[in-house]
C-alpha positions, 0 to 999 in steps of 0.5 A: 452540486451537492457532491463532496468532491473529496469523498469521490473515487478516481473513477467517479471524478473522471466521469464528472470531468467528462460531463463537465460537472466539475473540474480538476481545479475544483477537485485540487482546491478542495483536497488542498483545503482538506489537507490544510484542515485535517493534516495537522491532526494526523500528519500524512503529508511531508510535502505538497507541490507548489505547482499542484494547482498549475497542473490541475489547470493544465488538465482542466484545459485538456478536458475542455478541449476534449483531449484528456490524456487518459480517463485519469487525467486530472486525478490527484495522486499522492506519492510515498516519500521513497519514490522520486517526483521530479522537483520535490526532494526524496527524503525517505522519511530520514534526517540522514538524507539531503533536501535536494529536489529529484531531477527526474521521476521514478517509473511509476510517477512518470507513467502517471504524469503521462496519463495526466494524473496530478502527482501533488505531494509526498506522504510520510513514512518511517526512516527508510521504510524500515518498519511497519509503523509510520514515525520518524525523526524527520517528520514525526508521528503519523496517526490513525484517523479512526483513533488518533491514539493508534498507529496507521501502520507502515511503512506506507502509513501516510499514504493510507491516511491520506486516502482514508481522509479524502486527501486525494483518492489515490496514493502510491506506496511501497511494500517490502514486507507488508508496507502497503497491506498493513496500513491499508488494513489498519485504515480500511482502504484497499491496498494492492501489492502486485507480483514482484517486477509487475510495476517497474521501479528505480532506483531499487536500492538495498531493499530492491529484491523485496520492495514492490510499488502499488496503489492504495485507494478507496475502491478496487476499481481505482487500483485496477485503473492505476495498475494498468498505467503504472505497469507500463514498461520502463528500461530503468528496472532490470527486474521488471516483468515483460509488459503484457498490456493488461487492462486490469479494470476491464478484467474485473468484469471479464473473469468467470463467476466464482463457480469452480474457483479453488479457494484455500482458507488459512486463518493462521498460515500454519503459524503459532500466531492467533488472529484476534477473534473479529479478524479470524471471523472475517476470514472464515466469513469470506470463505463461506461467501465464496462457498455460497457462490459455488467456489471450492473452499478448503482449509489449507495452510501454504507451506513454509511461511514460518521459514519465509519469515525467518528468511525475511528477518535475515534479509531485512537486517542485511538490507539495513546493514547495506543501506547504512554502510558508509553513513558513519557521519550521519549515523546519529541522524537515523532512527534508533530502530533502524540502527538496531536492525543495521547492527543486527545485520553486522553478524550475518555472513555471506554464507548465511545470506546465500543460504537464505536466498537458496532456501527462498527458491526452494520454498517458492517451488513448494508454494508454486505447487500449493497454488497448482491446487488452489487458485487463491488464498484467504488469510489475515493481513495482521493478527490484530487491529491497529495497535496503540502508539504506546504498544509500538514504541520499540523496534520489535513491537510489530512483525509482518507475520502474515504478509512478509512471505508474499514479498519473499516469494513475489506473490500478488496480495491485497488487503480488503476492508471486511467490516468494523469492530465493535470499537469502530476500527477497520477489519480487513482480510488478505487475498493472495494469488500465485505469482503473476496472478494479479488480475485474479486477485483484483477480480476476487477483491472486486467481487468481495468489495461488492459484498462487504461494501466500503469503510464509512470514510465520510462518517470518519471525516465528519467526526475528524472535522468536528474534533480537529479544533481539539487537542491531539491525543497524546 
């Protein structure tokens, strides 16, 4: 057929299934072969379901009968290891958990199964998703395929690497402070953190007020298709937003042209953190593209980002303390950096915690006012490209300066590929909208994707295949 099935998007696979040019079984086989060939060099997967091919055969039969469950029937989707998949253990990347199989699916996995998607494996993450680097005492270190001496970020690092290398066109991740967007930025994939509550999730656990479930894909259209499915209601999540029945993929072409859209451009978010030159230039270039299309572009910093980051530190430490409460007998099994966060949380009083939540509400009101004057914000995802593994050896090496505030305020935000550095590392920009403006963020991402193009993933995988037999970098 002359088509590498592993390099296709979910949307493209669906079209081939519909016209009989390939089948879910063929696709699943090629993906499993790629995992077997490439995963030892990058460590993106911690589990692969034994029944993956069986699920693919069931999907193939539905397509042959002309009765697919949805357009995404038979599309392989990997799931981060803190999201329950019935029949597979949910280890949270931690040796402190038990290997029992989950009895039921989390809401997002249940919706994907109802649509016929093949939830075929679990991706690596750090211990309980506590940091933005993907390594753990349980699963080891996950490496960036663009440069295996560098991190892919975290905590959805395995998910990002899987998508970048064609080990499935879609991954589901979680984002508590940048954990979808930062790995997406470091690997060149598209990552979308929806508004808080947009995607039902259960059980939420200690990080439940900060964590968001979202898609990581090779293109915006795939993310919109997946979001349409996983936003469907589930009564297990009390925090879930009312279901609107939105078709996010259709919305990519239904929203107006950029003329009149009000864009805020903020290369620093008002922080004393300077983005590396190629990232700064990508933000400025994006703003210029919007201006050329008729948008109203202004340089403007959203209020209170530094304060939101301070609140994030307080709440994150408190969450880690709550998470580890009662783990005395398993304390030694935890990542030392998680231990450090939990110990720092010991000193946070109830008054401090309540004060942080009150201040967060006040900052949210100020940011609401900012988004009454601006429809979208363009800013960096992270101030640098993917750091080396040597740089991120300590628990404090990375901080989500440009992303955590969106979690504190529940804002929809995307990481979109915007080019490559001179050293062939991906550069991405962040697009942020007001609360519940998910469709607008996706629309803007889709429009910019057509201008920037996508990362050269096929070239990446060819190079990695060529070097797979060599030694893994230290």
